[in-house]
N, C-alpha and C positions, 0 to 999 in steps of 0.2 A: 882442794877436796872440800873447803870449809864452802868456799863460794857455789861450789855447785849444791849442798847441802842446802844452805842455805836457800838458795835460788828455787830449788824443788819445792822447799817447804811453804814458801812465797807464792808460787805459783799456784800450790793446792789451795791454801788459803784464800787466794783472789777466786778460783774457781767456785769453789764451795760457796762465799759471798754472793756471785754473780749469780749463779744458778745453772751453772752449767752440767754439774756433779748433780747435786740436790736439786731439785724444782722448786720455783720461788713458789707457784701457785698449787693447789689440790688439784687432784686428778678428778675428782666429782667434780660434774659441770653445774651444780648447783652452787656448792662451797666457792668452785673456783669463778663464777660470775658475781658473787656475793664480794671476794678479796677483789677482784678488778674495779666493781664500784667504789669500795673503801677507799684505793689506791687513787682513782681518777677523782674523786673528791678533790684533794688538794692540788688536783693541776688545773681544775675549772679558773682556781682564784688567780692564775699567773699573769694571765694579761693586765687586772685590774692592777695589779702589784705594779707590773711593769709601768702601765699610765702613771701610779702615783709618783714612783720614783722618778720619771723622767718629768712629771709636772705636766703630763698633756691633756689632764680631765680642769687644768685652770681657764678660766675665761680668757678670751684673747682680748689684749688690753689695746689694742690699733682699731681705733673708728674706722668704718666703712664709709664715713664721710670726712669730707674736712671741715675742720675747727679754725675760729679765727685765730685763738692764740692769746689775744690782747684784751684788755679792760673795755667791756662798750658800754 
């Protein structure tokens, strides 16, 4: 019985947090647009963060031409 009650409470809390029961965004089109713009501003920087984490923006150290390697 305790498992059923705890599962029901957990499911209800998750549903409220996700936005299934209580909508995340406003029903007014103007307010909803402003909210979506504010949310998407954070997502715009994800590719730059991804490149910085994986070091993709670093210059390529391999030269496109052969070098001698010795002292000339």
